[in-house]
C-alpha positions in Angstrom: 12.1 -14.7 -67.9 14.1 -11.5 -67.8 11.6 -9.8 -70.2 8.8 -10.9 -67.9 10.6 -9.4 -64.9 11.0 -6.1 -66.7 7.4 -6.1 -67.7 6.3 -6.7 -64.1 8.7 -4.0 -63.0 7.4 -1.4 -65.4 3.8 -2.2 -64.7 4.3 -1.8 -61.0 6.1 1.5 -61.3 3.5 2.9 -63.7 0.7 1.8 -61.4 2.3 3.3 -58.3 3.1 6.5 -60.2 -0.5 6.9 -61.4 -1.7 6.3 -57.8 0.8 9.0 -56.6 -0.6 11.5 -59.2 -4.2 10.8 -58.2 -3.4 11.1 -54.5 -1.6 14.3 -55.0 -4.9 15.9 -56.0 -6.1 15.2 -52.5 -3.7 17.9 -51.2 -5.5 20.5 -53.4 -7.5 22.9 -51.2 -6.5 21.1 -48.0 -6.9 23.6 -45.1 -6.1 21.3 -42.2 -5.1 17.6 -41.9 -4.9 16.0 -38.5 -3.8 12.4 -38.9 -3.7 12.0 -35.0 -0.6 9.9 -35.2 1.1 11.9 -32.4 2.1 9.8 -29.4 2.7 12.3 -26.6 2.0 15.9 -25.6 -1.1 17.9 -26.1 -0.5 19.2 -29.7 -2.1 17.5 -32.7 0.2 18.1 -35.7 -1.3 19.6 -38.8 0.1 17.8 -41.9 -1.5 20.2 -44.4 1.4 22.5 -44.4 -0.7 25.4 -43.2 0.4 25.3 -39.6 -3.2 24.7 -38.2 -2.2 22.6 -35.3 -4.8 21.7 -32.7 -4.7 20.8 -29.0 -6.1 18.0 -26.9 -8.4 19.4 -24.2 -10.4 18.1 -21.2 -8.7 14.8 -21.0 -8.5 13.7 -24.6 -5.8 11.0 -25.0 -3.6 9.5 -27.7 -4.2 5.9 -28.9 -1.0 5.3 -31.0 -2.0 1.8 -32.1 -5.8 2.0 -32.2 -6.6 4.2 -35.1 -8.1 3.3 -38.5 -4.9 4.6 -40.1 -2.0 4.5 -37.5 -3.0 6.3 -34.3 -6.2 8.0 -33.2 -7.4 10.3 -30.5 -9.7 8.9 -27.8 -12.5 10.9 -26.3 -14.3 10.0 -23.1 -17.8 11.4 -23.9 -17.6 13.6 -20.8 -16.1 16.7 -22.4 -12.8 15.6 -23.9 -12.2 17.1 -27.4 -9.6 18.5 -29.7 -9.6 22.3 -30.4 -8.0 24.7 -32.8 -8.8 28.1 -31.3 -8.0 29.8 -34.6 -10.3 27.6 -36.7 -12.6 30.4 -37.5 -9.8 32.0 -39.5 -10.0 29.4 -42.3 -13.7 28.3 -41.9 -15.3 31.7 -42.2 -15.6 32.9 -45.8 -15.7 29.4 -47.3 -17.9 29.0 -50.3 -17.4 25.3 -50.5 -16.0 22.6 -48.2 -15.4 19.0 -47.6 -15.0 17.5 -44.1 -13.5 13.9 -44.1 -13.0 11.9 -40.9 -12.9 8.4 -39.5 -14.9 7.8 -36.3 -15.6 4.8 -34.0 -18.3 5.3 -31.4 -18.5 3.3 -28.1 -22.3 3.3 -28.5 -25.2 4.3 -30.7 -28.5 6.1 -30.2 -26.9 9.3 -28.9 -26.6 13.0 -29.8 -22.8 13.5 -29.8 -20.8 15.8 -32.0 -18.0 15.0 -34.4 -17.1 18.5 -35.8 -18.3 21.9 -34.8 -17.1 25.5 -35.3 -18.0 27.3 -32.0 -18.8 26.5 -28.4 -21.9 24.4 -28.3 -25.1 26.2 -27.3 -27.8 23.7 -28.2 -28.4 24.8 -31.8 -27.2 23.2 -35.1 -25.7 26.0 -37.1 -22.4 27.5 -38.3 -20.5 24.5 -39.5 -20.5 20.8 -38.4 -22.1 17.5 -38.0 -22.9 14.9 -35.4 -24.7 11.7 -34.5 -28.4 12.4 -33.9 -30.7 10.0 -31.9 -33.9 11.2 -33.5 -34.9 13.4 -36.4 -36.7 16.7 -35.7 -38.1 17.0 -39.3 -39.3 13.5 -39.9 -41.2 11.4 -37.4 -39.6 8.0 -37.0 -36.1 9.0 -38.1 -33.6 7.5 -35.6 -29.9 6.9 -35.2 -28.9 9.2 -38.0 -26.3 11.7 -38.9 -27.1 15.4 -38.9 -25.2 18.4 -40.3 -25.8 22.1 -40.6 -24.2 25.3 -41.8 -24.8 29.0 -41.5 -23.9 31.2 -44.5 -24.4 34.8 -45.4 -27.4 33.5 -47.4 -29.0 31.8 -44.4 -29.0 28.4 -42.7 -29.0 24.9 -44.2 -29.7 21.7 -42.3 -29.2 18.0 -43.3 -30.6 14.9 -41.7 -29.5 11.5 -43.1 -31.3 8.2 -43.3 -32.1 6.2 -40.2 -30.0 3.5 -38.5 -26.5 4.5 -39.8 -24.9 4.9 -36.4 -22.4 2.1 -35.6 -19.8 1.0 -33.1 -17.5 0.0 -36.0 -15.0 2.3 -37.8 -17.0 4.6 -40.1 -15.7 7.0 -42.7 -17.8 10.2 -43.0 -17.6 12.9 -45.6 -19.7 16.1 -45.4 -19.6 18.4 -48.4 -21.2 21.7 -49.6 -20.9 24.2 -52.4 -22.6 27.7 -52.4 -26.0 27.4 -53.9 -26.2 23.6 -53.5 -27.6 21.2 -50.9 -25.4 19.5 -48.3 -24.3 16.0 -49.1 -23.1 13.1 -46.8 -21.0 10.1 -47.8 -20.8 7.1 -45.5 -18.0 4.7 -46.1 -17.6 6.1 -49.6 -21.3 5.8 -50.5 -23.6 8.8 -51.0 -26.4 9.0 -48.5 -29.0 9.4 -51.2 -32.1 9.0 -49.1 -31.9 11.7 -46.4 -34.9 12.4 -44.1 -34.4 16.1 -44.6 -32.1 18.4 -46.7 -32.7 22.1 -47.1 -32.5 23.7 -50.5 -29.2 25.3 -51.4 -28.5 29.0 -50.6 -25.9 31.2 -52.1 -23.5 32.5 -49.6 -20.3 31.9 -47.6 -19.8 30.3 -44.2 -20.0 32.8 -41.2 -20.1 32.7 -37.5 -17.3 30.2 -36.8 -15.1 31.0 -33.8 -12.9 27.9 -33.6 -12.7 24.3 -34.7 -13.9 21.6 -32.3 -13.3 17.9 -33.0 -15.4 15.6 -30.8 -18.1 18.2 -29.9 -21.3 19.3 -31.5 -24.4 21.4 -31.0 -25.9 19.2 -28.3 -22.6 18.9 -26.3 -23.3 22.0 -24.3 -23.9 20.0 -21.1 -20.4 18.6 -20.6 -20.6 15.8 -23.1 -18.5 14.9 -26.1 -17.9 12.1 -28.6 -17.6 8.7 -26.9 -14.9 6.8 -28.7 -12.1 7.3 -31.3 -11.6 9.9 -34.0 -8.9 9.6 -36.7 -7.6 11.3 -39.9 -9.5 14.6 -40.0 -9.3 16.6 -43.2 -11.0 19.8 -44.2 -10.9 21.2 -47.7 -12.0 24.5 -49.2 -13.8 22.7 -52.0 -16.2 19.9 -52.6 -14.3 16.7 -53.4 -15.4 14.5 -56.2 -16.9 11.0 -55.7 -13.7 9.4 -56.9 -11.7 11.4 -54.4 -14.1 10.5 -51.6 -13.8 6.9 -52.5 -10.0 7.1 -52.3 -10.2 8.6 -48.8 -12.7 5.9 -47.7 -10.2 3.2 -48.9 -8.1 4.0 -45.9 -4.9 4.6 -47.9 -3.0 7.7 -46.8 -2.6 10.0 -49.7 0.4 11.8 -48.2 2.4 8.5 -48.3 2.1 8.3 -52.1 5.6 9.8 -53.0 7.3 7.7 -50.3 5.6 4.6 -51.6 6.8 5.2 -55.1 10.4 5.7 -53.9 10.3 2.6 -51.7 8.7 0.4 -54.3 11.3 1.4 -56.9 14.1 0.7 -54.5 12.8 -2.7 -53.6 12.3 -3.7 -57.3 15.8 -2.6 -58.1 17.2 -4.8 -55.4 15.3 -7.8 -56.9 
């Protein structure tokens, strides 16, 4: 019996350790990480270690118990958003990126932004993605997700497959690498049938002036995301499919070390 207990103990410790090592990789290249677990005030803490805190603006509110992972930020669809006025400092010059975020919309069939990198003026460019009610490139494309970037090599636009908008929690990952096409992952699965995807262009991101969470190109008329946003991460590299699947699992990578210590302590007590 004692040997069995030790076997279970060692197996658990090794499993947790390997999970910790894998999760540590999700800190590599992390530019900003907003878990949105704050409970008061207007500052959204950045847990990347880079000091890129953001601010709640235009009536955005904390929802400490309503997030996909812990708390979330609630946006009213009428202009509320989260802003890092210095976002252009770490967005411009990128030659690759990954944006990872959990969203929960109050409705579907709308054109509302999730991430954008300048004040909205009606055009999809620079750096960001949003819900899109109808495709401009493909007749019949509806309720999809659209993204776009502007690089020193030109613009690239992406429109995903139809009918992916939802009022449930949804994990979205948008990636790009210089010279390659944009890619979108929905709940850990590659959107492999987009209605439109421009060819890749060599270049680096340009034109960003800030980071806006909850606004996009079409939110230039006093609108914004209607619902909740949680656990935003931006990287300076394109994550692998395995890393994206780990983020989509909803397990916080930053908890890995703590989980190892806690698990070991609990097992020792037994």
